[in-house]
Phi, psi and omega in degrees: 000142173210129183235093174267057186301309184297316180296314181297317181293324178292317177300318180294316182297328183272351185273147178250321178235114187251130177258128177244133179223163175220190192274164175293163183050053190293145178248194182294327179287324178297307179291323178298320177294312183301309184281329179292310179290320179300316179295320179296317181291322178296320180295329182273005173103005181273150170274128184230148171233129181247135182212149171213143180305128180077357172082193184289142175262152182299328185298326183249017181291347178288344184291147180302137176066022181301333181291351177286339191283126179262156177272355183200180180240029179298126177076005184268135172236157179192173180242008176199139176240131175248120182255120191248138173059032181240126183277341177206172188288353177278337189296328176289355177066228185293346180286341186291327179298309177294331176296313180296325181295333180291331180055051179237165179298153180230149176237134181249116178240118191201168179229015179274133182290345179268011184299137183265004176054060192263006185248175177300313175233140184234127175243093189226128178214114181289348177278346173292136179284342179204162175294329179296333175295320177295323177296319178301316179297319181292319178298324176298316180294327180278348183072027179269122184287159178274124169262171177302314183301315180294312183298320181297317181290318180294321178293327176304317178296317179298315183295311186287321182283344178251006184053048181061051171066037179249355181276164183284358177278348184286133178238173181301318183287342173298317179292325176296321177292322177297323178296321176301316180294321178293319177300330180276359174119352180297144185248102185300310184299321179294317180296318179297315181298319185281341184247290188281338186252010180232133178230134178297144180301322178297329178291320177298320177296325177296319177304318182296332179284319191260337184299326176297345182260006180301139178237147175218126180216134173051043177071012173251127179241138182206164179209153178248130177252104183268164175297325179297320179294319177299316181296316181297327181270356187052043184271160177296155182294332180237150174095143177215019176067036181054048180300325182295324176294323177297317180300323183292348177286349177301133190296335181254018179257132175256328180226137177239151178216146173232129179258116181251118177288132179256164183294335187266019178082010179254170178232125175265128186237130176248138178244145169223150181218154173279159179306136183111353182232157186233109177262348177296319181296324176295313181299316180298317180298329181270356179105011179249211180186189180142208180256169179305315185259357182208116184210179181191172181199153172245127185239152174289138178110157177282166184309318181297332181287326188255348186305312188301308184289330180289315181294324176299319179292322179291323176296323176298318180296326175298317180296330183276345183248185177202142181303135179287138178260359181282000000 
């Protein structure tokens, strides 16, 4: 944990044009953080630019001000960069090079315990259930009120990163913060329907392609999502409907993994674990990061090239853990 609240708030107060970015393969917390903080700062009179590699995804286009999100930082200048929901400087992907070229202060706001504290000021707490929870705390400190737009985006992060308040990270005050956001106008039932309860038809077709290839050994379950499978299913280039979470529902699985082949010859891998096991340590050893029960890494090579060493590491993690009885 590191809380450079005073430094971060001072940097924010002195800034006129603020650039906000989040990680590649963005989820509900990434977009919720980006749009929630961006909307709050814009309401308070700041000029903001929001960006994520490859731009806005259709799945989260329902969020307020989604049209603000850019796919790159070409031609953009600013005097402060805020990097959201990123555990290290690799996570923003191609956006990191233009950020470094600006040579301006940076703020890192995140909740991953593997965070490397890579910015000028760092606001990092692994006890936050989502990065949007940290944004809510910062807005309270800044005295910036909650509008509907801000509350809707922040609640999206809480809902998606906790699977609608079902993860073991949820505490009593998490529900209290969710109530505050609902009181400010956020719509819980709508957010759940648009995120956790909706799957693109192309994703369902993708499942039909890859589910017959699922493997499970020594309590590790995994599947490879190749570019060929996406093409055969006419599936979107990004997204798989939290397939790794579905795999973890297998009764004899302790750790799940999904290997996603990328266009650039790399493989993006997501890990999930039941309580009592640690996949963050595996991700860190491979060059990634994340949480104890949810982590990931991007490796050079197609899925077949990296599968062996990754599965071996996950099997070792199974041997080191034990199912939680709490």
